[in-house]
C-alpha positions as CSV (number, residue, x, y, z in Angstrom):
1,M,84.4,62.4,126.4
2,R,81.7,65.0,125.6
3,K,80.5,67.2,128.4
4,T,77.0,65.8,128.1
5,R,78.1,62.2,128.3
6,K,77.7,60.3,131.6
7,L,78.9,56.9,132.7
8,V,76.8,53.8,133.5
9,L,78.7,51.2,135.6
10,L,77.7,47.6,135.6
11,I,79.2,45.3,138.3
12,C,79.1,41.6,137.3
13,E,80.7,38.3,138.3
14,G,82.4,37.2,135.1
15,Q,83.9,38.4,131.8
16,T,81.2,36.7,129.8
17,D,78.6,38.9,131.4
18,E,80.3,41.8,129.7
19,N,80.8,39.9,126.5
20,A,77.1,39.1,126.3
21,L,75.6,42.4,127.5
22,Y,78.0,45.3,126.6
23,Y,76.6,46.1,123.1
24,I,73.0,45.7,124.3
25,M,73.6,48.2,127.1
26,K,75.5,50.5,124.7
27,A,72.6,50.5,122.3
28,F,70.1,51.2,125.1
29,F,72.1,54.0,126.8
30,N,73.3,55.3,123.4
31,H,75.6,58.3,123.9
32,N,76.4,57.6,127.5
33,E,79.6,55.6,128.4
34,I,79.2,52.0,129.5
35,K,81.8,50.4,131.7
36,F,81.9,47.0,133.4
37,H,83.6,46.1,136.6
38,I,84.4,42.3,136.6
39,A,84.4,40.9,140.1
40,H,85.7,37.5,139.0
41,G,83.2,35.4,140.9
42,D,81.0,36.6,143.8
43,P,83.5,37.7,146.5
44,I,81.4,40.8,147.2
45,L,78.5,38.6,148.2
46,T,80.2,35.7,149.9
47,H,83.3,36.8,151.7
48,D,83.5,37.3,155.5
49,R,83.8,40.9,156.7
50,E,84.7,41.9,160.2
51,K,83.0,45.3,159.9
52,G,80.9,47.3,157.6
53,S,78.3,45.9,155.1
54,V,78.2,44.6,151.6
55,M,77.0,48.0,150.4
56,D,80.3,49.5,151.7
57,D,82.1,47.1,149.3
58,V,79.9,48.2,146.4
59,R,80.5,51.8,147.1
60,D,84.3,51.1,147.3
61,I,84.1,49.7,143.8
62,V,82.2,52.7,142.6
63,R,84.8,55.1,144.1
64,M,87.6,53.0,142.5
65,E,86.0,53.2,139.1
66,M,85.3,56.9,139.4
67,K,89.0,57.5,140.2
68,R,90.0,55.3,137.3
69,Y,88.0,57.3,134.8
70,A,88.5,60.7,136.5
71,L,84.8,61.2,137.2
72,K,83.1,63.6,139.6
73,K,80.1,62.5,141.6
74,G,77.6,64.0,139.0
75,D,79.3,62.1,136.2
76,M,78.1,58.7,137.4
77,L,74.6,58.2,135.8
78,A,73.7,54.9,137.4
79,V,75.2,51.7,139.0
80,F,73.8,48.3,138.2
81,Q,75.0,45.0,139.6
82,I,74.3,41.6,138.1
83,T,74.6,38.4,140.2
84,D,73.9,34.7,139.8
85,T,71.4,33.3,142.2
86,D,73.2,30.0,142.5
87,G,70.1,28.5,144.1
88,V,70.8,30.3,147.4
89,F,67.2,30.7,148.4
90,I,66.4,27.0,148.4
91,D,65.9,25.0,151.6
92,D,69.1,23.5,153.0
93,G,67.4,20.1,152.7
94,L,67.6,20.4,149.0
95,I,71.4,20.5,149.1
96,L,72.3,16.9,148.6
97,E,75.6,15.0,149.0
98,N,77.1,13.5,145.9
99,R,80.7,12.4,146.7
100,D,81.4,11.8,143.0
101,A,80.5,15.4,142.0
102,Q,83.6,17.1,140.7
103,R,81.8,20.5,140.7
104,I,78.5,21.8,142.2
105,E,75.6,20.4,140.2
106,Y,72.7,22.7,139.9
107,L,69.5,20.9,139.0
108,E,66.0,22.2,138.6
109,D,64.9,21.2,142.1
110,H,68.0,20.6,144.1
111,I,71.8,21.0,144.3
112,E,74.3,18.1,144.4
113,T,77.8,18.6,145.8
114,A,80.5,16.7,147.6
115,Y,80.8,19.6,150.1
116,V,77.3,20.1,151.5
117,S,78.3,22.1,154.6
118,S,80.4,24.6,152.7
119,I,77.6,25.2,150.1
120,K,75.1,25.7,152.9
121,A,77.4,28.2,154.5
122,R,77.9,29.9,151.1
123,N,74.2,30.1,150.5
124,R,73.6,31.7,153.9
125,K,76.2,34.4,153.3
126,K,75.2,35.1,149.7
127,R,71.5,35.1,150.5
128,K,72.0,37.6,153.4
129,N,73.9,40.0,151.2
130,M,71.6,39.6,148.2
131,N,68.7,40.5,150.5
132,I,70.6,43.6,151.7
133,L,71.5,44.8,148.2
134,S,68.1,44.1,146.6
135,D,66.7,46.6,149.1
136,E,69.2,49.3,148.2
137,R,68.1,52.0,145.7
138,M,70.9,54.6,145.7
139,I,74.7,54.7,145.7
140,N,74.6,58.3,146.9
141,D,72.0,61.1,147.0
142,E,71.9,61.3,143.2
143,T,73.1,58.0,141.7
144,P,70.5,55.1,141.5
145,Y,71.6,51.5,142.1
146,R,69.9,48.2,141.5
147,L,70.9,44.6,141.9
148,Y,69.6,42.3,139.2
149,Y,69.8,38.5,139.1
150,M,70.4,35.6,136.6
151,S,69.1,32.3,137.8
152,H,70.8,30.0,138.5
153,N,73.6,31.7,136.4
154,L,74.0,33.8,133.3
155,E,74.3,30.8,130.9
156,H,71.1,29.3,132.3
157,A,69.1,32.5,132.4
158,L,70.1,33.9,128.9
159,Y,70.7,30.7,126.9
160,G,68.9,28.0,128.7
161,E,72.2,26.1,129.3
162,A,72.0,24.5,132.7
163,G,75.0,22.3,132.9
164,N,78.6,23.0,133.9
165,M,80.7,24.3,130.9
166,N,84.3,25.4,130.3
167,D,85.3,29.0,129.6
168,S,85.6,28.5,125.9
169,R,82.0,27.4,125.7
170,K,80.8,30.3,127.9
171,T,82.7,32.8,125.7
172,G,81.3,31.3,122.5
173,L,77.7,31.5,123.8
174,A,78.2,35.1,125.0
175,D,79.7,36.2,121.6
176,T,76.9,34.6,119.7
177,F,74.3,36.2,121.9
178,S,75.9,39.6,121.7
179,S,76.0,39.4,117.9
180,R,72.3,38.5,117.8
181,F,71.2,41.5,119.8
182,K,73.9,44.1,120.0
183,K,72.2,46.7,117.8
184,D,68.6,45.9,118.9
185,W,67.9,46.2,122.7
186,Q,64.2,46.0,122.0
187,S,64.5,42.5,120.5
188,F,66.7,41.6,123.5
189,L,63.9,42.7,125.9
190,A,61.3,40.8,123.9
191,Y,63.5,37.7,124.0
192,I,64.0,38.0,127.8
193,E,60.2,38.3,128.4
194,K,59.4,35.4,126.1
195,E,62.2,32.9,127.0
196,C,63.5,33.7,130.4
197,S,60.4,33.7,132.6
198,P,60.7,37.0,134.4
199,L,59.0,37.0,137.8
200,G,56.7,39.7,139.0
201,S,55.6,43.0,137.4
202,N,58.0,45.2,139.3
203,F,61.4,45.1,140.9
204,Q,60.2,44.3,144.4
205,Q,57.9,41.5,143.2
206,S,60.8,40.0,141.2
207,W,62.8,39.6,144.3
208,D,59.9,38.4,146.4
209,E,59.2,35.7,143.8
210,I,62.8,34.5,143.3
211,R,63.1,33.7,147.0
212,K,60.2,31.2,146.8
213,D,60.6,27.4,146.7
214,T,63.2,26.4,144.1
215,K,62.9,29.4,141.8
216,S,66.5,30.4,142.4
217,L,67.4,27.2,140.6
218,E,65.0,27.7,137.8
219,R,65.4,29.8,134.6
220,H,64.5,33.4,135.6
221,T,66.0,36.9,135.4
222,N,64.8,40.4,136.2
223,I,67.2,42.2,133.9
224,N,64.2,43.2,131.8
225,L,63.2,45.6,134.5
226,L,66.4,47.7,134.0
227,F,65.1,48.6,130.5
228,K,61.7,49.6,131.8
229,E,62.6,51.4,134.9
230,F,65.5,53.3,133.5
231,S,64.3,54.2,130.0
232,Y,64.5,57.8,131.0
233,L,68.3,57.5,131.1
234,S,68.4,56.3,127.5
235,V,69.7,59.1,125.3
236,P,67.9,59.6,121.9
237,G,70.1,59.0,118.8
238,D,71.3,61.9,116.7
C-alpha cells in the first residue's frame, strides 16, 4: 500500500451489497483502498444490548477492521454504513397478519407476515438504532461517518425488484449491475437520481423524508448523497 493511500470502509448487510457497489466505489475513490465489512443481516441494528449503544458496535467493527489491515487512526479515510429500511418507519397498523406467508412480504403500502408481534418488535429496535446512527457524523475526531439507506432493501432500491428472491438471483442482479457501472460512477449517480427517487436535497432531509408515511417501503435511497458530500475524498487519476 502506498504511503498516500487511505482506506474507506463500508459496512453493509449482505455480500450482494459489495458485489453491486465495490467497483463503483473503487472508481469514485480511485487510489484509495476500499474494504467492505459484511454484517450478514442487520444484527447491529436489531440485537438487544444490555449496555452501551449501537454506535459502540459500529466503532468495535471499525477497530476490528483497522487491526485486520494494520491501520493507524489517520489511515481510515471514512466509514460508511448501508442498511435496508425494511419498512421500519411505517405505522404498526400497517403490519398485517398473513398466516400463509412463508417469509415477510414487503408491499408498497404495508407488510404481511405470519409473525406480526415479532416484526413490530424488530421495527421498534431497528428504527431506534437507525435514528441514532443517522444523527452520527464522526467515528472519531478525524474520521467521518454516515449511515445510508436502501428502501425497502438493496434489490428494491437499485433494481426495482420488490419481491422475495433467492441468493442466486440476488447475486446475478448484483453482478449485472456492477458490470454496467463499475468504471463510471457518474453514470451510476445519474441512474440513482433518475430511477431510485432520492428524497430531500441533503442528508438530514433524506432521513426526515424516509420516516414519513410508507416511504420506508417505497423505492428510495440516499446513497447518491455520498458522492456529492464526499467528492473531496475522491483522488484524481494519474
